[in-house]
N, C-alpha and C positions, 0 to 999 in steps of 0.2 A: 733576686734580690743588693740591691749594694752594700760595699764592703765599708767600713772606716781604714781610711788614711791616718797613719799617723799628725800627719801636719794638715791641719786645718784654714783654709783662711774666714779671719773675722771681719766684723765690721765692727768698730767701736763709737759709741755717736757720746759725745757729752760737748758739753760748752764750758764745763773746766778745762784746763790746760794745763794744769800740774796735778788732777788725776788721771786724766786723757793722756799719757804720756807716760803713769809711775804704768797702767795697765797693762797698758801695749807693751813695756819693758817687761815688763814681770810672766806675761805671755811668748813674749820671741821668744826673750832668754828662760825661762824657765820650763817652757814646756814646751820651745822652735815654731808653731804657730807664725805664719803671716798675716798681717795685720793691716788693717785701711781705717784713718780714723776721718770721722767725718765731726766736724764742730758745733754742729747744729740742725733743727732737727731740717730744715730746709735741703740743710746737704745732705743728711744720707735719704732724702726720698730723690733728688738728684743723681743719683751715686747706683741706686736700687733703679731705678727706670732705667737708664744705659742703661745699664746690664752688660755689660762688657768683663763684669769680675762677680763667677758668682758667689753667692757667703754659703760656707758649709752653718753658722750664726754670725748670731750679733746680741753683743752687752747693748745694749738702751737705758741711755738717759733719760726718768721723767719729767723732772723739771729744766726747761729751756724755755727762750723768752721767741714769742710767736707761735710755732709748734714744739711742741711739748713730744714727751716719748707717747704717749693716748692718742695723740695727736696723728705722727707720725704708722702706730698702727692700726685705727680706722682707714687707715687713706690706703696704708697694705691691703687690709683686707675687702677693701673697695677694687684694687686691682689685682687679688688673686695672687699677690705673692705670697708665698707660701715659709721666706725664710725662717730661720728658728728664733723666736725673740727670748732671751734672760731682761726683765725689766728692773733696770738699778734704782734703784729708792732713798732717800731719806729717813733718820727716825721718824716714826709718827704716820706714815705712810703706808701704812698697812689698804687702805679702802682705798689707795691706786692701787697697791700692787692683787687686790680683786679685781677690781677693773679690769685689769694687764690678763690677768689669765682669760678672766673671760672676756677680751678681744682672742687671745690664742698664744698667749706666751706661754714659754715651757717651766717658768720660772722664775724667778727673781731675787734679787739679794741685796742686803740695804748697806751702800754702800762703806759707815763706818765700820760694818760687821766683816767687810771682807776677809777672809783665812785666804792665804796665797794656796798651804796645800790641800782648801777644799775648792777652792777654784780650779782644775784637773778634772776630779768629780765632777764638777756643776759640768765639765764643757762636755766631758764622757756621755755622763747619763741623758742631757739634751740631744748629742747627736745619733744617741741609740732610737731616744724616742722618736723621733722627726727618721726614723731606718724605717720604725717599727708604725707609725704613720701611712708612710708611704706603704708597704707592706700590704699592708690592709686594702689600704685607698685601690689596689691594682689586684686586691681581690673580689673586695666592692667593685670593681667595675668589670670584673670577668664573667661574676654571676647577675651583674644585672647583662652582655651581652646577653649572655646562653639565653638568662630569662628575655631579652629581644626578639635573639634567633629562635627562639620555638614559638614563641609569638607569630614571624611573620611565615614558617613552615607550616604553623595548620591556617597561615593565610590565603598559603601555596595550594592545600588540599581543599582549602575551604572552595574556592575557584575552581579547581578541579573538579568537585563533587557539583559542582553545581553549571556544568556545560557541558560533564559526561553525560547527563540523562538526552541533553538533547542533543549532541554530537553524533549517539546511537541510534535518538529516532532518525533522525537523516539522515543516514546511513542503512537504514531501516526500508522506506520510502521511496530510494535511491532501487536496493534494491528490489520492494514489491514494483514501483514504477518498468523499472528497466523489461519482468518477465511480462508485465501484460504489453509493453508494448515491442517487444521482441516476437512474444508470441504472434497478436495482432498481423504483425510486419508478417513473416513468418508465414503464414500461411493465405496473408492472400496473392503471393509469390509461388507463378508455378511450379514444378518439379527443375530442376534442370544446373545446372552453375549456376545463373542471379543465388539462385537458394541456399543452398553449396556453401557460395560465399559468405551470403547476408549472416549464416546459422553460425559461418567463422569468425565474423566480428563479433557475434552475438559473445559468442562462449572467452575471447578475449575482453570484452569490454567486461563481464561475471568474473571475470580473474582480476583482473585490476578494482575490483571493485571489491575483494575480497581479499587485495591485498592492500588495497588502503586503510580498508577496516581493522585487519588487522595490526600495521602501520601506529595508526592513532589509537587505539586500545594500548599497544606494548607503550609507545610513548606516555601516554594518561597513566597507564603505572609504574612504569620508573620517574616521575613528575611525583606520583606521591612518596616519595622512598629519598628525595631531593628534600637538602637545610640548606633552608633559604635565607641570608644574611637580612637581618633588619634592616641599613637599608634598601632594601629593595622592598618596602611596606609602603608608601607611598605609591612606586612603577606596579606595586602587583594590584593597590584600586584600582588605576585608570587602565590595567590589564583587563578585569576584570570587569567593567563595566565596559569598555570596548565590544567584549565579550557577545559581551550580552544585550548590545545595541543592537551586533551585529546580524545573531541568533534573532535576536525578534526584528529585525528586517527583511531575513529570509523566511523568517514562518510566515509575514507576512503576503511575505510574493508568491509565496505556495500557498495560501489559502486563496491569493486574486487571479492565479491560475486557475 
């Protein structure tokens, strides 16, 4: 989890130069924060869009020409910019403050009632709430990742369970066919070196089939233990489709033979 440093990067947005300079001086001289000033909603959007400076938070005036504070916040919401906002309002703008909170503002202050001593508390509380939100989002993302990975793992197991009977059946058919053809071939050969050699070849094929069967069953058992990543889900679905098609083709050919 991130931790707070004493000094913060703060974006101040207000078209009133006198108030803007006053608040910037307080934040710099009283609290030693770094301050960037924007004198319009357009300028604020430009600074946020540029992304060269990370802002820990911003004080955003509501009443500005062209693009007001709510307009900036709506743009931020559309762009997924999560810089914490403390909305600055005037007397009688409580409805605006409520609307700002709905758009994700962390707090609001009435400009004529700003208390310099209280300002530091507002800044720290806003930054702490942001860290809490980040931590909660990270936990939610971890939980979602675990859930999706479990789904992907179940998909792996479903694929394995689907192909295992077909593979075992195919191996059993190979073993049966081998025994039938081997017996017929051996019986057709006279006693002697050729029959001994054929018997040796058949025994080696039996051994290889047993090795293949053990290896496949071992791999299938091993893959049952795999913990899959959810990014693999599409690939797993495609693999399942391809395996089912190949097995169907082989079974059709086998039936035709």
